[in-house]
C-alpha positions as CSV (number, residue, x, y, z in Angstrom):
1,X,-0.1,0.0,0.0
2,X,1.4,3.4,-0.8
3,X,2.2,6.0,1.7
4,X,-0.8,8.3,0.6
5,X,-3.2,5.3,0.8
6,X,-2.0,4.4,4.3
7,X,-2.2,8.0,5.5
8,X,-5.8,8.4,4.1
9,X,-7.1,5.2,5.4
10,X,-5.5,5.7,8.9
11,X,-7.0,9.3,9.0
12,X,-10.4,8.1,7.6
13,X,-10.5,5.4,10.5
14,X,-9.6,8.2,13.1
15,X,-12.3,10.6,12.2
16,X,-15.2,8.8,13.7
17,X,-13.2,8.1,16.9
18,X,-12.2,11.8,17.2
19,X,-15.8,12.8,16.6
20,X,-17.0,10.5,19.3
21,X,-14.2,11.7,21.6
22,X,-15.1,15.4,21.0
23,X,-18.8,14.7,21.5
24,X,-18.1,13.0,25.0
25,X,-15.9,16.0,26.0
26,X,-18.2,18.6,24.9
27,X,-21.3,16.9,26.5
28,X,-19.6,16.7,29.9
29,X,-20.1,19.0,32.7
30,X,-22.2,22.2,32.9
31,X,-23.0,23.8,29.5
32,X,-23.2,20.7,27.4
33,X,-22.8,21.3,23.7
34,X,-23.1,19.2,20.6
35,X,-20.3,19.0,18.2
36,X,-22.5,21.0,15.6
37,X,-23.3,23.7,18.1
38,X,-19.6,24.0,19.1
39,X,-18.7,24.2,15.5
40,X,-21.1,27.0,14.8
41,X,-20.1,28.9,17.9
42,X,-16.4,28.8,16.8
43,X,-17.2,29.9,13.2
44,X,-19.4,32.9,14.6
45,X,-16.4,33.7,17.0
46,X,-14.2,33.8,13.8
47,X,-16.5,36.2,12.1
48,X,-18.9,34.0,9.9
49,X,-22.0,36.0,10.7
50,X,-24.7,34.9,8.2
51,X,-26.7,31.7,8.6
52,X,-26.2,31.1,4.9
53,X,-22.5,31.4,5.0
54,X,-22.4,29.0,8.1
55,X,-24.5,26.5,6.0
56,X,-22.2,26.6,3.2
57,X,-19.1,26.2,5.4
58,X,-20.7,23.3,7.2
59,X,-22.0,21.5,4.3
60,X,-25.5,21.5,5.5
61,X,-28.7,22.9,4.3
62,X,-29.9,26.5,5.3
63,X,-32.9,24.9,7.1
64,X,-30.6,22.6,9.1
65,X,-28.3,25.5,10.0
66,X,-31.3,27.7,10.9
67,X,-32.5,24.9,13.3
68,X,-29.0,24.8,15.0
69,X,-28.9,28.5,15.3
70,X,-32.5,28.7,16.6
71,X,-31.4,26.6,19.6
72,X,-28.4,28.6,20.2
73,X,-30.5,31.6,20.2
74,X,-33.2,30.1,22.7
75,X,-30.2,29.1,24.9
76,X,-28.9,32.8,24.8
77,X,-25.8,31.8,23.3
78,X,-26.1,33.6,20.0
79,X,-27.8,36.8,19.0
80,X,-29.6,37.6,15.8
81,X,-29.5,41.2,14.7
82,X,-30.5,43.1,11.5
83,X,-27.7,43.4,9.0
84,X,-26.6,47.0,8.8
85,X,-26.5,47.1,5.1
86,X,-29.0,44.3,4.0
87,X,-32.6,44.6,5.3
88,X,-33.3,41.0,4.4
89,X,-30.3,39.5,6.2
90,X,-29.6,38.9,9.8
91,X,-26.2,39.0,11.6
92,X,-25.1,36.4,14.1
93,X,-23.0,37.2,17.1
94,X,-22.1,35.4,20.3
95,X,-23.5,36.6,23.6
96,X,-21.2,36.7,26.6
97,X,-22.7,33.4,27.7
98,X,-21.9,31.9,24.2
99,X,-18.3,33.2,24.5
100,X,-17.8,31.7,27.9
101,X,-19.5,28.4,26.8
102,X,-17.2,28.2,23.7
103,X,-14.1,28.9,26.0
104,X,-15.3,26.1,28.5
105,X,-15.7,23.7,25.4
106,X,-12.4,24.5,24.0
107,X,-10.8,23.9,27.4
108,X,-12.6,20.5,27.8
109,X,-11.4,19.6,24.4
110,X,-7.8,20.7,25.0
111,X,-7.5,18.9,28.3
112,X,-8.9,15.7,26.8
113,X,-6.6,15.8,23.8
114,X,-3.6,16.7,26.0
115,X,-4.3,13.6,28.1
116,X,-4.3,11.4,25.0
117,X,-1.0,12.9,24.0
118,X,0.9,12.5,27.3
119,X,2.1,9.0,26.5
120,X,3.4,10.1,23.1
121,X,7.1,11.1,22.5
122,X,8.0,14.7,21.7
123,X,8.7,13.6,18.2
124,X,5.2,12.0,17.8
125,X,3.5,15.0,19.2
126,X,5.4,17.3,16.8
127,X,4.5,15.1,13.9
128,X,1.0,15.1,14.8
129,X,1.0,19.0,15.1
130,X,2.5,19.3,11.8
131,X,0.1,16.9,10.1
132,X,-2.9,18.7,11.8
133,X,-1.7,22.0,10.6
134,X,-1.4,20.6,7.0
135,X,-4.9,19.0,7.0
136,X,-6.3,22.2,8.4
137,X,-4.7,24.3,5.5
138,X,-6.1,21.7,3.1
139,X,-9.6,21.7,4.7
140,X,-9.7,25.6,4.7
141,X,-8.6,25.7,1.0
142,X,-11.5,23.2,0.1
143,X,-14.0,25.3,2.2
144,X,-12.8,28.5,0.4
145,X,-13.6,26.8,-3.0
146,X,-17.0,25.7,-1.9
147,X,-18.0,29.0,-0.4
148,X,-16.7,31.2,-3.3
């Protein structure tokens, strides 16, 4: 098997495990979040402020994204406000509670991943960090072409 095939097979097998791990960490403690809610809070914090843009970036329908955002608004984690230039559009922003819950979720994930990496050598952790950065760049490039 070629190196690329081994890498893609290994990564494809890891994704569901990481998703389950993330879900477990995010659902623990006060302020439980689903992975989808966490993702949406992250994107809004990064400046993605329209529901339609969130839907495109997430690869879900606008109706599905609207449902996720509705739940975040009801939970007082996200605010919907009129767009300053487009009367038909709404702008999404995090509430103070939303920012705090996002930070808490990020800490829970960071702590969990750190505990997974404790048993690895420095070289292994460095290789993982390098690989994650490369995959993030590749994913961001793919998202950019989808949303363009």
